[in-house]
Backbone as ProteinMPNN parsed JSONL, in Angstrom:
{"seq_chain_A": "MKMKKKQLLFIFLICFNLIGQSQEIEKKNAFAISIGSPGLGLEYARKINQKLYAKVVWHSFKLEDFEREDLEIDEDVVDLLANIESSIIDLGIEFVPFKNSSFKLTAGLGILSKVNTNALITYTEDVKYGDITITKENIGEINADVSWSGVAPYLGIGFGRAVPKKRLGFGIEFGTYFTSSPDVELTATNLLSPTSNQKENLKEALDTFKFIPRIQIRIAYKF", "coords_chain_A": {"N_chain_A": [[42.108, -42.626, -35.44], [39.423, -42.023, -36.302], [38.202, -43.04, -34.409], [38.631, -41.403, -32.253], [37.604, -39.016, -33.362], [34.809, -39.765, -33.332], [34.346, -40.096, -30.675], [34.732, -37.366, -29.62], [32.885, -36.181, -31.028], [30.688, -37.388, -29.781], [31.045, -36.397, -27.184], [30.785, -33.62, -27.729], [27.793, -33.47, -28.282], [26.7, -34.461, -25.928], [27.311, -32.206, -24.277], [26.26, -30.167, -25.589], [23.413, -30.952, -25.345], [23.203, -30.868, -22.65], [23.595, -28.071, -22.372], [21.329, -27.176, -23.512], [19.299, -28.37, -21.944], [19.722, -26.878, -19.495], [19.177, -24.397, -20.307], [16.536, -24.443, -20.624], [15.642, -24.58, -18.028], [12.975, -23.47, -15.897], [12.298, -20.193, -15.078], [11.506, -18.991, -11.889], [11.073, -16.872, -10.148], [10.445, -13.456, -9.304], [11.006, -9.889, -9.279], [9.52, -6.934, -8.262], [7.981, -3.511, -8.835], [5.829, -1.438, -7.592], [3.3, 0.912, -7.676], [0.767, 3.243, -6.026], [-1.901, 2.768, -3.831], [-1.309, 1.141, -0.819], [0.948, 3.048, -1.104], [4.52, 3.2, -2.477], [5.943, 0.366, -3.63], [7.908, -2.516, -2.933], [8.56, -5.654, -4.167], [8.902, -9.392, -3.692], [8.397, -12.38, -5.482], [7.415, -15.92, -5.754], [7.066, -18.556, -8.15], [4.738, -21.169, -7.508], [3.058, -23.213, -8.643], [1.513, -23.66, -11.723], [-0.867, -22.206, -11.211], [-0.662, -20.969, -8.808], [1.015, -18.445, -6.828], [3.41, -17.11, -4.488], [4.05, -14.333, -2.618], [5.968, -11.563, -1.131], [5.651, -8.378, -0.088], [6.537, -4.827, 0.332], [5.32, -1.993, 1.363], [5.463, 1.675, 1.22], [4.635, 4.829, 2.165], [4.793, 8.597, 2.305], [3.513, 11.596, 3.376], [4.455, 14.839, 3.826], [3.556, 17.888, 5.685], [1.314, 18.795, 4.224], [-0.639, 21.32, 3.001], [-3.758, 23.118, 3.382], [-5.39, 26.091, 2.556], [-7.654, 28.427, 3.754], [-10.115, 27.145, 3.946], [-13.678, 26.322, 4.143], [-15.557, 25.952, 7.045], [-18.488, 25.385, 8.523], [-19.176, 27.998, 8.098], [-16.9, 29.19, 9.06], [-13.384, 30.052, 8.483], [-10.858, 28.157, 8.073], [-7.196, 26.943, 8.163], [-5.717, 23.937, 7.411], [-3.253, 21.525, 8.032], [-1.633, 18.933, 7.162], [-0.38, 15.407, 7.739], [0.599, 12.292, 6.437], [1.635, 9.055, 6.908], [2.707, 5.739, 6.127], [3.343, 2.39, 6.458], [3.603, -0.969, 5.486], [3.838, -4.375, 5.408], [3.145, -6.88, 3.491], [2.19, -10.275, 3.478], [1.313, -12.625, 1.199], [-0.569, -14.462, -1.327], [-1.273, -15.513, -4.724], [-3.934, -16.439, -6.919], [-4.437, -17.95, -10.105], [-6.705, -18.567, -12.117], [-7.411, -19.242, -14.593], [-5.925, -20.737, -17.639], [-5.328, -19.165, -20.241], [-5.415, -16.574, -19.435], [-4.519, -13.64, -17.335], [-5.922, -12.986, -15.523], [-6.536, -12.739, -11.986], [-6.961, -13.799, -8.477], [-6.337, -12.278, -5.241], [-4.916, -12.765, -1.855], [-4.208, -12.344, 1.417], [-2.003, -11.473, 4.301], [-1.743, -8.238, 5.84], [0.767, -6.565, 7.607], [0.651, -3.956, 9.518], [2.942, -1.734, 10.133], [3.108, 0.874, 10.466], [0.723, 3.101, 10.229], [-0.556, 6.277, 9.77], [-2.285, 9.101, 10.145], [-2.419, 12.646, 10.621], [-3.738, 15.729, 11.435], [-3.784, 19.288, 11.53], [-5.759, 21.779, 12.577], [-6.429, 25.325, 12.298], [-7.634, 28.668, 12.938], [-8.157, 31.205, 10.486], [-8.894, 33.562, 10.651], [-10.29, 36.489, 12.495], [-13.205, 35.971, 14.937], [-16.601, 36.806, 15.11], [-18.828, 37.587, 17.426], [-21.645, 39.08, 17.486], [-21.191, 42.011, 19.059], [-18.836, 41.271, 20.199], [-15.678, 40.415, 19.512], [-13.324, 37.817, 18.938], [-10.018, 36.957, 18.886], [-8.058, 35.124, 16.364], [-5.94, 34.101, 17.319], [-6.632, 33.593, 20.152], [-8.785, 31.872, 19.823], [-7.581, 29.203, 19.299], [-6.514, 26.105, 18.288], [-6.746, 22.933, 16.826], [-5.902, 19.457, 16.918], [-5.805, 16.526, 15.504], [-5.099, 12.951, 15.495], [-4.835, 10.056, 13.714], [-4.622, 6.539, 13.922], [-3.774, 3.295, 12.536], [-3.08, -0.102, 13.346], [-1.495, -3.318, 13.931], [-2.202, -6.381, 12.547], [-3.796, -7.183, 9.412], [-6.192, -8.698, 7.567], [-6.352, -8.972, 3.668], [-8.048, -8.95, 0.486], [-8.407, -9.169, -2.985], [-8.592, -8.407, -6.596], [-7.193, -8.689, -9.783], [-5.026, -8.124, -12.819], [-2.455, -9.749, -14.306], [0.238, -11.734, -13.752], [2.075, -12.604, -10.811], [4.768, -13.658, -11.232], [5.684, -13.206, -14.264], [5.12, -14.511, -17.505], [6.792, -13.732, -19.663], [10.046, -12.097, -19.685], [9.615, -9.402, -18.807], [6.75, -8.05, -17.114], [3.36, -6.552, -16.721], [1.11, -5.36, -14.403], [-2.085, -4.964, -12.637], [-3.848, -4.287, -9.579], [-6.918, -4.483, -7.471], [-8.225, -4.024, -4.395], [-8.428, -4.614, -0.789], [-7.619, -3.856, 2.605], [-8.707, -5.326, 5.351], [-9.326, -3.68, 8.4], [-9.074, -3.166, 12.015], [-10.814, -0.899, 14.259], [-9.677, 2.4, 14.102], [-6.883, 3.898, 16.269], [-7.571, 6.907, 18.128], [-6.516, 10.313, 18.762], [-7.309, 13.306, 20.164], [-6.893, 16.681, 20.389], [-6.983, 20.124, 21.946], [-6.654, 23.644, 22.03], [-6.853, 26.75, 23.924], [-9.899, 28.453, 23.396], [-10.954, 26.384, 22.231], [-10.581, 24.241, 23.711], [-12.743, 22.462, 25.086], [-13.307, 21.009, 22.989], [-11.789, 18.788, 22.913], [-12.943, 16.945, 24.31], [-14.514, 15.527, 22.795], [-13.388, 13.253, 21.796], [-14.426, 10.592, 21.779], [-16.673, 10.541, 20.486], [-15.581, 11.294, 17.941], [-14.138, 9.034, 17.485], [-15.94, 7.215, 17.272], [-17.388, 8.006, 15.102], [-15.447, 7.116, 13.205], [-15.242, 4.393, 13.058], [-16.569, 2.964, 11.188], [-14.497, 3.285, 9.287], [-12.865, 0.772, 8.256], [-11.629, -0.121, 6.47], [-8.82, -0.091, 4.115], [-7.855, 1.089, 1.248], [-6.362, -0.856, -1.359], [-4.904, -0.486, -4.207], [-3.03, -0.932, -6.88], [-0.567, -0.408, -9.489], [1.798, -2.193, -11.321], [5.209, -3.348, -12.414], [7.014, -6.016, -13.078], [9.921, -8.065, -13.045], [11.121, -10.99, -14.304], [13.22, -13.654, -12.895]], "CA_chain_A": [[41.676, -41.221, -35.567], [38.071, -42.26, -36.518], [37.401, -43.456, -32.993], [38.788, -40.212, -31.526], [36.478, -38.144, -33.876], [33.614, -40.258, -32.689], [34.611, -39.738, -29.081], [34.719, -35.92, -29.569], [31.496, -35.77, -31.433], [29.783, -37.752, -28.688], [31.172, -35.378, -26.064], [30.068, -32.332, -28.008], [26.553, -33.768, -28.491], [26.38, -34.353, -24.531], [27.513, -30.833, -23.699], [25.062, -29.3, -26.4], [21.997, -31.49, -24.686], [23.226, -30.536, -21.321], [23.332, -26.652, -22.325], [19.704, -26.913, -23.893], [18.456, -28.393, -20.704], [19.807, -25.731, -18.662], [18.45, -23.074, -20.807], [15.0, -24.809, -20.46], [14.901, -24.535, -16.787], [11.986, -22.554, -15.852], [12.817, -19.094, -14.104], [10.211, -19.103, -11.126], [11.361, -15.829, -9.361], [10.423, -12.187, -9.927], [10.994, -8.75, -8.461], [8.352, -6.108, -9.051], [7.733, -2.341, -8.211], [4.397, -1.212, -7.704], [2.667, 2.395, -7.165], [-0.451, 3.227, -5.887], [-2.331, 2.97, -2.464], [-0.783, 2.337, 0.109], [2.319, 3.726, -1.501], [5.532, 2.659, -3.167], [6.029, -1.062, -3.245], [8.985, -3.554, -3.529], [7.86, -7.035, -4.11], [9.618, -10.519, -4.396], [7.41, -13.311, -5.825], [7.812, -17.026, -6.114], [6.114, -19.275, -8.618], [4.543, -22.339, -6.698], [2.784, -23.983, -9.77], [1.014, -22.853, -12.913], [-1.721, -21.235, -11.001], [-0.33, -20.394, -7.493], [2.221, -17.771, -6.604], [3.49, -16.544, -3.194], [4.758, -13.085, -2.643], [6.2, -10.526, -0.013], [5.5, -6.943, -0.787], [6.771, -3.738, 1.52], [4.611, -0.651, 0.821], [5.716, 3.052, 1.997], [4.225, 6.247, 1.846], [4.828, 9.577, 3.301], [3.369, 13.005, 2.882], [4.629, 15.935, 4.828], [3.217, 19.343, 5.716], [0.192, 19.169, 3.159], [-1.297, 22.528, 3.283], [-4.897, 23.812, 2.384], [-5.644, 27.292, 3.069], [-8.87, 29.088, 3.89], [-11.124, 26.139, 3.92], [-14.852, 26.839, 5.027], [-16.229, 24.865, 7.93], [-19.656, 25.969, 9.322], [-18.92, 29.453, 7.87], [-15.699, 29.755, 9.641], [-12.399, 29.868, 7.498], [-9.52, 27.489, 8.773], [-6.205, 26.306, 7.54], [-5.445, 22.676, 7.475], [-2.048, 21.173, 7.78], [-1.876, 17.375, 7.375], [0.798, 14.658, 7.578], [0.336, 10.925, 6.376], [2.702, 8.338, 6.866], [2.35, 4.344, 6.045], [4.387, 1.266, 6.102], [2.814, -2.088, 5.458], [4.336, -5.482, 4.763], [2.203, -8.019, 2.92], [2.581, -11.735, 3.039], [0.172, -12.9, 0.284], [-0.647, -15.553, -2.545], [-2.128, -15.115, -5.989], [-4.526, -17.567, -7.639], [-4.556, -17.596, -11.282], [-7.613, -19.695, -12.432], [-7.593, -19.611, -16.113], [-4.644, -20.892, -18.275], [-5.144, -18.318, -21.08], [-5.754, -15.23, -18.8], [-3.719, -13.285, -16.255], [-6.738, -12.82, -14.114], [-6.021, -13.522, -10.642], [-7.55, -13.637, -7.163], [-5.385, -12.056, -4.375], [-5.353, -12.697, -0.435], [-3.077, -12.367, 2.492], [-2.125, -10.386, 5.606], [-0.985, -7.046, 5.788], [1.433, -6.109, 8.852], [0.452, -2.51, 9.375], [3.735, -1.405, 11.161], [2.629, 2.213, 10.699], [-0.357, 3.637, 9.446], [-0.916, 7.302, 10.627], [-2.829, 10.465, 9.83], [-2.371, 13.892, 11.524], [-4.476, 17.047, 10.988], [-3.949, 20.366, 12.37], [-6.769, 22.895, 12.14], [-5.987, 26.657, 12.717], [-8.399, 29.366, 12.398], [-7.218, 32.335, 10.044], [-9.697, 34.923, 10.814], [-11.021, 36.598, 14.078], [-14.666, 35.441, 14.926], [-17.304, 37.82, 15.905], [-20.321, 37.186, 18.019], [-22.53, 40.36, 17.953], [-20.223, 43.166, 19.307], [-17.686, 40.772, 20.504], [-14.496, 39.954, 18.517], [-12.301, 36.819, 19.368], [-8.798, 36.791, 17.716], [-7.608, 33.746, 15.976], [-4.798, 33.65, 18.648], [-7.243, 33.033, 21.448], [-9.593, 30.667, 19.67], [-6.652, 28.146, 19.588], [-6.313, 25.102, 17.301], [-7.406, 21.424, 17.112], [-5.035, 18.565, 16.514], [-6.415, 15.135, 15.246], [-4.04, 12.106, 15.161], [-5.711, 8.799, 13.742], [-3.607, 5.516, 13.394], [-4.277, 1.935, 12.51], [-2.011, -1.148, 13.731], [-1.909, -4.767, 13.773], [-2.512, -7.501, 11.371], [-4.977, -6.796, 8.667], [-6.192, -9.667, 5.988], [-6.675, -8.184, 2.628], [-8.578, -9.622, -0.567], [-8.417, -8.269, -4.095], [-8.627, -9.066, -7.79], [-6.395, -7.908, -10.803], [-4.464, -8.799, -13.847], [-0.913, -9.814, -14.404], [0.798, -12.686, -12.94], [3.304, -12.315, -9.974], [5.929, -13.882, -12.034], [5.195, -12.992, -15.61], [5.468, -15.371, -18.435], [7.875, -13.135, -20.489], [10.926, -11.199, -18.841], [8.872, -8.223, -17.962], [5.273, -8.107, -17.17], [2.8, -5.326, -16.03], [-0.171, -5.8, -13.808], [-2.933, -3.991, -11.847], [-4.753, -4.832, -8.577], [-7.827, -3.845, -6.979], [-8.537, -4.661, -3.297], [-8.762, -3.757, 0.418], [-7.343, -4.387, 3.841], [-9.902, -5.094, 6.402], [-8.533, -3.345, 9.53], [-9.724, -2.896, 13.172], [-11.15, 0.508, 14.378], [-8.397, 3.151, 14.506], [-6.737, 4.64, 17.554], [-7.673, 8.361, 17.825], [-6.045, 11.147, 19.792], [-7.791, 14.646, 19.764], [-6.222, 17.75, 21.602], [-7.35, 21.515, 21.557], [-6.222, 24.869, 22.812], [-7.529, 27.865, 24.241], [-11.478, 28.191, 23.767], [-11.604, 25.108, 21.576], [-10.181, 23.068, 24.57], [-13.672, 21.543, 25.28], [-13.487, 20.04, 21.81], [-10.98, 17.548, 22.99], [-13.741, 15.93, 24.868], [-15.336, 14.744, 21.452], [-12.732, 12.341, 21.141], [-15.055, 9.28, 21.912], [-17.493, 10.844, 19.38], [-14.902, 10.995, 16.518], [-13.684, 7.693, 17.269], [-17.366, 6.24, 17.013], [-17.671, 8.169, 13.684], [-14.393, 6.497, 12.476], [-15.534, 2.948, 13.386], [-16.825, 2.627, 9.905], [-13.427, 3.163, 8.411], [-12.21, -0.337, 8.65], [-11.03, -0.601, 5.201], [-7.765, 0.653, 3.643], [-7.96, 0.504, -0.179], [-5.084, -1.624, -1.943], [-4.974, -0.318, -5.672], [-1.517, -0.876, -7.585], [0.106, -0.649, -10.885], [3.067, -2.799, -10.981], [6.052, -4.007, -13.221], [7.585, -7.027, -12.666], [11.141, -8.599, -13.807], [11.329, -12.35, -14.054], [14.646, -14.149, -12.968]], "C_chain_A": [[40.123, -41.235, -35.806], [37.617, -42.084, -35.112], [37.473, -42.054, -32.258], [37.771, -39.276, -32.085], [35.045, -38.354, -33.353], [33.377, -39.977, -31.314], [34.317, -38.194, -28.966], [33.187, -35.546, -29.948], [30.356, -36.191, -30.28], [29.864, -36.582, -27.555], [30.518, -34.168, -26.408], [28.644, -32.461, -28.068], [25.893, -33.711, -26.873], [26.282, -33.158, -23.857], [26.411, -30.052, -24.446], [23.645, -29.602, -25.677], [22.186, -30.775, -23.29], [22.906, -28.824, -21.24], [21.738, -26.205, -22.681], [19.005, -27.181, -22.92], [18.451, -27.45, -19.706], [19.177, -24.579, -18.989], [16.958, -23.217, -20.939], [14.345, -24.517, -18.977], [14.387, -23.27, -16.623], [12.408, -21.51, -14.761], [11.171, -18.94, -13.359], [10.238, -18.009, -10.145], [11.044, -14.423, -9.967], [10.45, -11.08, -8.821], [10.236, -7.943, -9.244], [8.501, -4.598, -7.976], [6.348, -1.925, -8.457], [4.222, 0.451, -7.243], [1.454, 2.408, -6.927], [-0.888, 3.48, -4.293], [-2.073, 1.351, -2.006], [0.436, 2.816, -0.081], [3.194, 2.923, -2.503], [5.754, 1.18, -2.768], [7.134, -1.846, -3.879], [8.514, -4.99, -3.229], [8.999, -8.212, -4.506], [8.527, -11.636, -4.468], [8.115, -14.683, -6.115], [6.681, -17.848, -6.841], [6.126, -20.807, -7.825], [4.341, -23.426, -7.764], [2.253, -23.301, -10.712], [-0.024, -22.01, -12.42], [-1.496, -20.498, -9.528], [0.915, -19.671, -7.273], [2.217, -17.201, -5.127], [4.222, -15.12, -3.292], [4.893, -12.237, -1.363], [6.209, -9.163, -0.625], [5.64, -5.855, 0.56], [6.303, -2.672, 0.813], [5.051, 0.556, 1.792], [5.185, 4.024, 1.446], [4.28, 7.397, 2.814], [4.51, 10.946, 2.743], [3.415, 13.988, 3.951], [4.174, 17.21, 4.767], [2.305, 19.658, 4.482], [-0.687, 20.09, 3.709], [-2.783, 22.906, 2.624], [-5.374, 24.856, 3.374], [-7.199, 27.694, 2.701], [-10.101, 28.237, 3.329], [-12.294, 26.519, 4.827], [-15.461, 25.502, 5.731], [-17.201, 25.662, 8.737], [-19.47, 27.47, 9.275], [-17.978, 30.11, 8.551], [-14.503, 29.355, 8.552], [-11.166, 29.317, 8.294], [-8.569, 27.052, 7.721], [-6.054, 24.915, 7.961], [-3.886, 22.227, 7.11], [-2.082, 19.591, 8.135], [-0.707, 16.486, 7.011], [0.188, 13.028, 7.499], [1.577, 10.151, 6.278], [2.242, 6.688, 7.018], [3.433, 3.587, 5.865], [3.606, -0.16, 6.384], [3.689, -3.257, 4.625], [3.269, -6.552, 4.585], [2.909, -9.249, 2.845], [1.332, -12.456, 2.236], [0.441, -14.123, -0.699], [-1.589, -15.157, -3.713], [-2.598, -16.399, -6.561], [-4.89, -17.256, -8.945], [-5.494, -18.827, -11.926], [-7.499, -20.127, -13.662], [-6.155, -19.563, -16.814], [-4.427, -19.891, -19.321], [-5.235, -16.959, -20.575], [-4.794, -15.138, -17.633], [-4.652, -12.909, -15.208], [-6.5, -13.156, -12.981], [-6.783, -12.929, -9.526], [-6.143, -13.625, -6.119], [-5.856, -12.293, -2.831], [-4.02, -13.07, 0.254], [-3.313, -11.564, 3.726], [-1.25, -9.272, 5.345], [-0.513, -6.452, 7.336], [1.506, -4.515, 8.749], [1.408, -1.874, 10.722], [3.442, 0.242, 11.517], [1.773, 2.905, 9.806], [-0.867, 4.991, 10.185], [-1.322, 8.412, 9.812], [-2.993, 11.409, 10.76], [-2.95, 15.214, 10.922], [-4.209, 17.985, 12.005], [-4.8, 21.298, 11.879], [-6.556, 24.307, 12.953], [-6.944, 27.673, 12.181], [-7.57, 30.718, 11.595], [-7.767, 33.664, 10.143], [-10.238, 35.369, 12.242], [-12.623, 36.283, 13.716], [-15.312, 36.492, 15.664], [-18.674, 37.337, 16.278], [-20.977, 38.343, 18.506], [-21.379, 41.248, 17.971], [-18.808, 42.612, 19.906], [-16.799, 40.064, 19.353], [-13.506, 39.018, 19.386], [-11.3, 36.757, 18.516], [-8.641, 35.433, 17.594], [-6.619, 33.271, 16.888], [-5.496, 33.076, 19.603], [-8.279, 31.909, 21.191], [-8.933, 29.386, 19.748], [-6.814, 27.181, 18.336], [-6.562, 23.546, 17.85], [-6.505, 20.407, 16.28], [-5.48, 17.223, 16.706], [-5.486, 14.193, 14.943], [-4.826, 10.76, 15.249], [-4.561, 7.692, 13.045], [-4.214, 4.118, 13.312], [-3.057, 0.931, 12.715], [-2.36, -2.39, 13.629], [-1.556, -5.556, 12.485], [-3.803, -7.413, 10.696], [-5.212, -7.749, 7.457], [-6.589, -8.553, 4.812], [-7.287, -9.349, 1.494], [-8.458, -8.618, -1.82], [-8.576, -9.282, -5.324], [-7.413, -8.114, -8.736], [-5.817, -8.776, -12.097], [-3.154, -8.712, -14.005], [-0.399, -10.631, -13.274], [1.982, -12.103, -12.298], [4.547, -12.475, -10.628], [5.461, -14.166, -13.471], [5.8, -14.299, -16.657], [6.765, -14.907, -19.29], [8.721, -12.619, -19.404], [10.403, -10.312, -18.123], [7.367, -8.449, -18.11], [4.641, -6.932, -16.424], [1.556, -6.135, -15.504], [-1.028, -4.65, -12.925], [-3.612, -4.668, -11.047], [-5.738, -3.817, -8.128], [-8.108, -4.558, -5.712], [-8.378, -3.801, -2.145], [-8.399, -4.418, 1.498], [-8.557, -4.233, 4.6], [-9.233, -4.928, 7.94], [-9.673, -3.417, 10.929], [-10.134, -1.38, 13.219], [-9.82, 1.106, 14.692], [-8.257, 3.725, 15.844], [-7.071, 6.192, 17.23], [-7.305, 9.139, 19.081], [-6.6, 12.691, 19.163], [-7.34, 15.568, 21.045], [-6.814, 19.085, 20.982], [-6.936, 22.369, 22.501], [-6.994, 26.053, 23.019], [-9.156, 27.822, 24.31], [-11.978, 27.037, 23.063], [-11.162, 23.939, 22.38], [-11.176, 22.111, 25.012], [-13.824, 20.5, 24.221], [-12.822, 18.777, 21.803], [-11.721, 16.495, 23.704], [-14.684, 14.972, 23.904], [-14.448, 13.559, 21.059], [-13.412, 10.794, 21.031], [-15.948, 9.503, 20.525], [-16.873, 10.683, 18.092], [-14.378, 9.576, 16.392], [-14.95, 6.831, 16.834], [-17.589, 6.458, 15.539], [-16.597, 7.481, 12.611], [-14.558, 5.024, 12.416], [-15.859, 2.369, 12.092], [-15.735, 2.427, 8.993], [-12.505, 2.01, 8.754], [-11.741, -0.908, 7.521], [-9.894, 0.486, 4.704], [-7.673, 0.258, 2.114], [-6.529, 0.033, -0.52], [-5.393, -1.433, -3.533], [-3.397, 0.043, -6.242], [-1.57, -1.211, -8.862], [1.437, -1.068, -10.686], [3.919, -3.363, -12.218], [6.938, -4.885, -12.77], [8.698, -7.564, -13.607], [11.202, -10.02, -13.357], [12.93, -12.822, -13.946], [14.928, -15.543, -12.489]], "O_chain_A": [[39.571, -40.219, -35.384], [36.848, -41.212, -34.706], [36.467, -41.601, -31.713], [37.043, -38.716, -31.265], [34.267, -37.46, -33.021], [32.273, -39.651, -30.876], [33.548, -37.878, -28.057], [32.462, -34.788, -29.303], [29.388, -35.501, -29.963], [28.879, -35.975, -27.136], [29.761, -33.624, -25.604], [28.099, -31.374, -27.872], [24.863, -33.098, -26.593], [25.421, -32.939, -23.005], [25.692, -29.297, -23.792], [22.842, -28.698, -25.444], [21.245, -30.106, -22.863], [22.206, -28.31, -20.367], [21.124, -25.222, -22.267], [18.026, -26.461, -22.723], [17.434, -27.154, -19.078], [18.678, -23.818, -18.161], [16.23, -22.293, -21.3], [13.166, -24.307, -18.693], [14.921, -22.217, -16.971], [12.82, -21.894, -13.666], [10.082, -18.827, -13.923], [9.428, -18.122, -9.225], [11.384, -14.234, -11.134], [10.023, -11.266, -7.682], [10.141, -8.004, -10.47], [8.933, -4.54, -6.824], [5.813, -2.11, -9.55], [5.032, 1.034, -6.522], [0.794, 1.588, -7.564], [-0.279, 4.297, -3.602], [-2.532, 0.428, -2.679], [1.078, 3.03, 0.947], [2.691, 2.095, -3.262], [5.734, 0.869, -1.578], [7.318, -1.88, -5.095], [8.14, -5.357, -2.115], [9.822, -8.053, -5.408], [7.785, -11.775, -3.495], [9.23, -14.694, -6.635], [5.548, -17.904, -6.362], [7.137, -21.464, -7.577], [5.125, -24.366, -7.898], [2.5, -22.098, -10.626], [-0.227, -21.002, -13.097], [-2.167, -19.515, -9.216], [1.947, -20.289, -7.535], [1.158, -16.86, -4.599], [5.023, -14.966, -4.214], [3.951, -12.22, -0.57], [6.815, -8.954, -1.676], [4.997, -6.004, 1.598], [6.791, -2.381, -0.279], [4.996, 0.418, 3.014], [5.228, 4.146, 0.222], [3.894, 7.266, 3.975], [5.129, 11.409, 1.785], [2.584, 14.021, 4.859], [4.387, 17.775, 3.694], [2.511, 20.66, 3.796], [-1.403, 19.85, 4.681], [-2.895, 22.97, 1.4], [-5.668, 24.695, 4.558], [-7.806, 27.383, 1.676], [-10.881, 28.607, 2.451], [-12.133, 26.935, 5.974], [-15.746, 24.416, 5.226], [-16.815, 26.511, 9.541], [-19.592, 28.146, 10.297], [-18.01, 31.327, 8.729], [-14.69, 28.39, 7.811], [-10.561, 30.033, 9.091], [-8.943, 26.808, 6.574], [-6.349, 24.767, 9.147], [-3.374, 22.542, 6.036], [-2.489, 19.129, 9.201], [-0.052, 16.783, 6.012], [-0.57, 12.594, 8.367], [2.514, 10.574, 5.601], [1.49, 6.374, 7.94], [4.405, 3.972, 5.215], [3.06, -0.367, 7.468], [4.122, -3.109, 3.482], [2.62, -7.003, 5.529], [4.003, -9.374, 2.294], [0.371, -12.809, 2.919], [1.545, -14.657, -0.806], [-2.608, -14.496, -3.514], [-1.831, -17.352, -6.699], [-5.663, -16.308, -9.082], [-4.995, -19.922, -12.19], [-7.478, -21.336, -13.893], [-5.36, -18.636, -16.659], [-3.234, -19.614, -19.439], [-5.108, -16.094, -21.442], [-4.323, -16.105, -17.035], [-4.251, -12.546, -14.103], [-6.099, -14.32, -12.991], [-7.205, -11.773, -9.555], [-5.235, -14.455, -6.079], [-7.026, -12.059, -2.528], [-3.097, -13.788, -0.13], [-4.38, -11.104, 4.132], [-0.187, -9.353, 4.73], [-1.333, -5.964, 8.113], [2.296, -3.923, 8.014], [0.995, -1.601, 11.849], [3.547, 0.726, 12.644], [2.144, 3.254, 8.686], [-1.577, 4.838, 11.179], [-0.689, 8.653, 8.784], [-3.676, 11.139, 11.748], [-2.486, 15.64, 9.865], [-4.333, 17.698, 13.196], [-4.626, 21.677, 10.721], [-6.528, 24.309, 14.184], [-7.139, 27.626, 10.967], [-6.517, 31.167, 12.049], [-7.201, 34.697, 9.783], [-10.589, 34.507, 13.048], [-13.147, 36.323, 12.603], [-14.805, 37.039, 16.644], [-19.471, 36.788, 15.517], [-20.956, 38.659, 19.695], [-20.616, 41.281, 17.006], [-17.831, 43.342, 20.069], [-17.229, 39.305, 18.484], [-12.97, 39.444, 20.409], [-11.571, 36.505, 17.342], [-8.975, 34.624, 18.459], [-6.518, 32.078, 17.175], [-5.072, 31.995, 20.013], [-8.628, 31.13, 22.079], [-9.568, 28.441, 20.215], [-7.32, 27.692, 17.337], [-6.555, 23.146, 19.014], [-6.402, 20.544, 15.061], [-5.569, 16.728, 17.83], [-4.842, 14.524, 13.947], [-5.342, 10.31, 16.272], [-3.869, 7.869, 12.043], [-5.16, 3.846, 14.052], [-2.003, 1.259, 12.169], [-3.499, -2.665, 13.25], [-0.725, -5.268, 11.624], [-4.845, -7.556, 11.336], [-4.522, -7.632, 6.444], [-7.063, -7.447, 5.073], [-6.999, -10.536, 1.648], [-8.42, -7.399, -1.65], [-8.665, -10.507, -5.246], [-6.908, -7.057, -8.359], [-6.147, -9.944, -12.304], [-2.62, -7.613, -13.856], [-0.54, -10.332, -12.088], [2.768, -11.339, -12.86], [5.371, -11.56, -10.632], [4.927, -15.228, -13.792], [6.86, -14.885, -16.442], [7.666, -15.707, -19.541], [8.279, -12.64, -18.255], [10.591, -10.275, -16.907], [6.856, -8.964, -19.105], [5.301, -6.346, -15.566], [1.098, -7.185, -15.956], [-0.53, -3.564, -12.628], [-4.113, -5.702, -11.488], [-5.588, -2.605, -8.281], [-8.256, -5.774, -5.841], [-8.224, -2.583, -2.234], [-8.755, -5.595, 1.558], [-9.307, -3.258, 4.548], [-8.722, -5.868, 8.549], [-10.871, -3.678, 10.815], [-9.813, -0.653, 12.279], [-8.969, 0.537, 15.375], [-9.235, 4.026, 16.528], [-6.826, 6.639, 16.109], [-7.647, 8.796, 20.212], [-6.381, 13.121, 18.03], [-7.398, 15.31, 22.247], [-7.092, 19.189, 19.788], [-6.824, 22.028, 23.678], [-7.846, 26.319, 22.172], [-9.683, 27.191, 25.226], [-13.144, 26.656, 23.163], [-11.282, 22.794, 21.944], [-10.779, 20.991, 25.337], [-14.319, 19.387, 24.404], [-13.062, 17.856, 21.022], [-11.308, 15.336, 23.762], [-15.358, 13.989, 24.213], [-14.738, 12.908, 20.056], [-12.943, 9.943, 20.275], [-15.889, 8.69, 19.603], [-17.435, 10.058, 17.192], [-14.215, 9.034, 15.299], [-14.851, 5.849, 16.098], [-17.89, 5.545, 14.771], [-16.85, 7.334, 11.415], [-13.869, 4.453, 11.571], [-15.419, 1.242, 11.866], [-15.811, 1.628, 8.06], [-11.499, 2.192, 9.439], [-11.442, -2.102, 7.499], [-10.032, 1.699, 4.865], [-7.412, -0.91, 1.825], [-5.576, 0.558, 0.056], [-6.133, -2.257, -4.071], [-2.777, 1.086, -6.036], [-2.325, -2.037, -9.375], [2.202, -0.424, -9.968], [3.231, -3.881, -13.098], [7.747, -4.448, -11.951], [8.508, -7.55, -14.824], [11.324, -10.279, -12.159], [13.767, -12.438, -14.762], [16.075, -15.99, -12.529]]}, "name": "protein", "num_of_chains": 1, "seq": "MKMKKKQLLFIFLICFNLIGQSQEIEKKNAFAISIGSPGLGLEYARKINQKLYAKVVWHSFKLEDFEREDLEIDEDVVDLLANIESSIIDLGIEFVPFKNSSFKLTAGLGILSKVNTNALITYTEDVKYGDITITKENIGEINADVSWSGVAPYLGIGFGRAVPKKRLGFGIEFGTYFTSSPDVELTATNLLSPTSNQKENLKEALDTFKFIPRIQIRIAYKF"}
């Protein structure tokens, strides 16, 4: 009988030890939701070691039929109708240099599957030139379409580990994508038709817009 009790006790201790070890297995994965620029983000992250993390993020944003009325441009009054849409997939890494701080450096590649801005400008009032009155219908409208595509590297800094120490973690990131020059389409109707010839000038003016901001607030769940 004593022998059986010892065997049962031995088995119990082994089982208890195995359970303890299984509970100590480190959770190295995390799922996160972020909001900011370039939109709502869904993220999966994996801890590689104490300082390095890898992650994949999908960002999406859509703004339809945003209207601004009675804008003054060179003493003319116009209406603006804008549409913005973006879809970006990030493949990146995070480096946390300090053991007792969640400060991090981020880097990676953004796949710009769709980043587009469209603006339609229409006159809201008739225009007078001396004794001549041109109706707003005869003036026409201007439609500008600007889009970015391809692969864009990004860099940034922030606070909050991709895989938090606790079950839930919060973070913030500041950075930018480094893009190529955008594609520009410019069309105009009626008396504004000659404006469409300014496409190259508009493209040159936008050549400096080779950055897309990357500012995010995120919450992560470790599993």
